Each structure stands twice: as C-alpha cells, then as structure tokens.
C-alpha positions as CSV (number, residue, x, y, z in Angstrom):
1,M,169.4,196.1,-30.4
2,P,172.6,198.0,-30.8
3,R,175.7,196.6,-29.5
4,T,178.7,198.9,-28.2
5,K,182.3,198.2,-27.8
6,K,181.9,198.0,-24.0
7,V,179.1,195.3,-23.8
8,K,179.9,193.4,-27.0
9,H,177.4,190.5,-27.5
10,A,175.7,191.0,-24.1
11,G,174.0,194.1,-25.3
12,R,171.0,192.2,-26.4
13,F,170.3,191.5,-22.6
14,G,170.0,195.2,-21.6
15,A,170.5,196.2,-17.8
16,G,168.4,193.6,-16.2
17,Y,170.9,190.9,-15.8
18,G,173.7,192.9,-13.9
19,T,177.2,193.7,-15.0
20,N,178.9,190.5,-13.8
21,V,176.7,188.3,-15.4
22,R,177.1,189.9,-18.5
23,R,180.7,190.1,-18.3
24,K,180.9,186.4,-17.7
25,F,178.7,185.9,-20.6
26,V,180.9,188.0,-23.0
27,A,184.1,185.9,-22.0
28,V,182.4,182.6,-22.6
29,E,180.6,183.6,-25.9
30,S,183.6,185.5,-27.5
31,K,185.8,182.3,-26.8
32,Q,183.2,179.9,-28.3
33,R,182.6,182.0,-31.5
34,K,186.3,182.2,-32.5
35,K,187.4,179.5,-35.0
36,Q,189.1,176.5,-32.9
37,I,191.9,174.4,-34.0
38,C,190.9,171.1,-35.3
39,I,192.1,168.1,-33.3
40,F,192.6,165.9,-36.6
41,C,194.2,168.3,-38.9
42,K,195.6,170.8,-36.5
43,K,194.4,174.0,-38.7
44,P,192.1,176.7,-37.3
45,G,188.7,176.2,-38.8
46,V,186.4,174.4,-36.4
47,K,183.1,176.0,-35.8
48,R,180.6,175.1,-33.1
49,K,177.4,173.8,-34.5
50,S,175.6,173.2,-31.3
51,A,176.6,172.5,-27.7
52,G,179.4,170.0,-27.9
53,I,179.1,169.4,-31.6
54,W,181.9,170.9,-33.8
55,K,182.8,170.8,-37.5
56,C,186.1,171.5,-39.2
57,N,185.7,173.3,-42.3
58,K,189.1,172.3,-43.6
59,C,188.9,168.6,-43.4
60,G,185.1,168.2,-43.1
61,K,185.1,166.2,-39.8
62,T,182.2,166.5,-37.4
63,F,183.2,165.5,-33.9
64,A,181.9,165.9,-30.3
65,G,184.0,168.0,-27.7
66,N,183.6,170.7,-24.9
67,A,180.1,172.5,-24.9
68,Y,181.7,176.0,-25.3
69,H,185.1,175.8,-26.7
70,L,187.9,173.2,-27.5
71,K,191.0,173.2,-25.5
C-alpha cells in the first residue's frame, strides 16, 4: 500500500479509521521507531524489540522500559 508524506505510516490503514486516530498513531509510531538513547552507555542506538523490551546496539544490553519510547 503506498504511503505519502502526509499520512506517513498510517497509510496502511486507509480512510476507515479517521484522521485524528491516524494522526495520533503516526505521532506514537514515529517516536517509537527512532533510535533512543541508552540508559547505560548514553549513546543513541537503542531499538525496540517488542512492547517494553529494548536492546542497545552499542553496548549489547537488553532491558525493560516504557512500551513505546524511552524518556
């Protein structure tokens, strides 16, 4: 399914969910997919493995945190 600049990752849902729901979804998912800063080595390289499970690519540590993004 094509994604445009306007709808970003929410393009896969189509029009059925409404604009506000898709806009909120894009805000959460774009924040979650960025590389986060590791709480151990303080370098950006942490990626989300599943809900609340994070792994740092730099130091190799796997740890639990918030579900969608680290603070």
